[in-house]
C-alpha positions as CSV (number, residue, x, y, z in Angstrom):
1,M,21.3,15.2,-29.6
2,I,21.6,13.7,-26.1
3,R,23.9,15.5,-23.8
4,R,25.9,13.4,-21.3
5,S,27.1,14.5,-18.0
6,S,30.9,14.7,-17.6
7,R,30.7,12.8,-14.3
8,P,29.4,9.3,-13.8
9,E,26.3,8.8,-11.8
10,Q,25.9,6.2,-9.0
11,I,24.0,3.1,-10.0
12,G,21.8,3.5,-6.9
13,K,20.7,7.0,-8.0
14,I,20.0,5.7,-11.5
15,L,17.9,2.8,-10.2
16,T,15.9,5.1,-7.9
17,K,15.1,7.5,-10.7
18,S,14.1,4.6,-13.0
19,L,11.8,3.0,-10.3
20,K,10.1,6.4,-9.6
21,S,9.6,7.2,-13.3
22,L,8.0,3.8,-13.9
23,Q,6.1,4.0,-10.6
24,I,7.5,0.6,-9.6
25,D,8.3,2.0,-6.2
26,R,4.7,2.7,-5.5
27,R,3.7,-0.8,-6.6
28,I,6.3,-2.3,-4.3
29,K,4.8,-0.3,-1.4
30,E,1.3,-1.5,-2.3
31,E,2.5,-5.1,-2.3
32,S,4.3,-4.5,1.0
33,I,1.0,-3.4,2.6
34,V,-0.8,-6.5,1.4
35,L,2.1,-8.8,2.6
36,K,2.2,-7.1,6.0
37,W,-1.5,-7.0,6.5
38,E,-1.8,-9.3,9.5
39,R,1.1,-7.7,11.3
40,L,-0.3,-4.2,10.6
41,V,-3.9,-4.7,11.5
42,G,-3.5,-7.5,14.1
43,E,-4.4,-11.1,14.1
44,R,-8.0,-10.5,15.2
45,I,-8.9,-8.3,12.3
46,A,-6.8,-10.3,9.8
47,S,-8.7,-13.4,10.7
48,K,-11.9,-11.7,9.6
49,A,-10.7,-9.5,6.7
50,N,-8.3,-10.1,3.9
51,P,-6.9,-7.6,1.4
52,I,-7.8,-8.5,-2.2
53,R,-6.2,-5.8,-4.3
54,I,-5.2,-2.2,-4.6
55,E,-6.4,-0.1,-7.5
56,D,-5.9,3.7,-7.9
57,S,-4.9,4.0,-4.2
58,I,-8.0,2.1,-3.0
59,L,-7.5,-1.0,-1.0
60,F,-10.2,-3.6,-1.5
61,V,-10.7,-5.9,1.5
62,R,-13.0,-9.0,1.7
63,V,-14.6,-9.2,5.1
64,M,-16.2,-12.2,6.8
65,N,-19.6,-10.7,7.3
66,A,-21.7,-7.5,7.4
67,S,-21.1,-7.0,11.1
68,W,-17.3,-7.0,10.6
69,R,-17.7,-4.7,7.6
70,N,-19.5,-2.2,9.7
71,E,-17.0,-2.4,12.5
72,L,-14.1,-1.9,10.2
73,F,-15.8,0.9,8.4
74,F,-15.6,2.9,11.7
75,M,-11.9,2.0,12.0
76,K,-11.1,2.9,8.4
77,R,-9.2,6.2,9.0
78,K,-7.0,4.6,11.7
79,I,-6.3,1.5,9.4
80,I,-5.3,3.8,6.5
81,E,-2.9,5.8,8.8
82,E,-1.3,2.6,10.0
83,L,-0.9,1.2,6.5
84,N,0.6,4.4,5.1
85,Q,2.9,4.8,8.1
86,S,4.3,1.3,7.5
87,V,5.6,2.3,4.0
88,K,6.3,6.0,4.9
89,D,4.1,7.2,2.0
90,N,0.4,8.0,1.3
91,V,-0.2,4.9,-0.8
92,I,-3.7,4.1,0.4
93,K,-6.4,6.9,0.1
94,D,-9.5,4.8,0.8
95,I,-10.6,1.2,1.8
96,V,-13.6,-0.6,0.4
97,F,-14.8,-3.4,2.6
98,T,-16.8,-6.1,0.8
99,N,-18.2,-9.5,1.8
């Protein structure tokens, strides 16, 4: 038997709980990172590297060439911090650069 609360719950709270239980909020944050990529990493990097997808908290980024892949590898920690700060959550745990 399902027990109901005697007080109504606000729709905003219900939606928030539903989004979290379905992990939709995380997916929205991931997509937000991809959409904001150029603004977050800057025009210079964005012109040489494009996000492809996010799987299991790993961001896959296609890079123009091996030189840029190496340069971005050394900037990885800083990029991850910037991306996660933009969504106020630890959504990205690692980045894989490919060309």
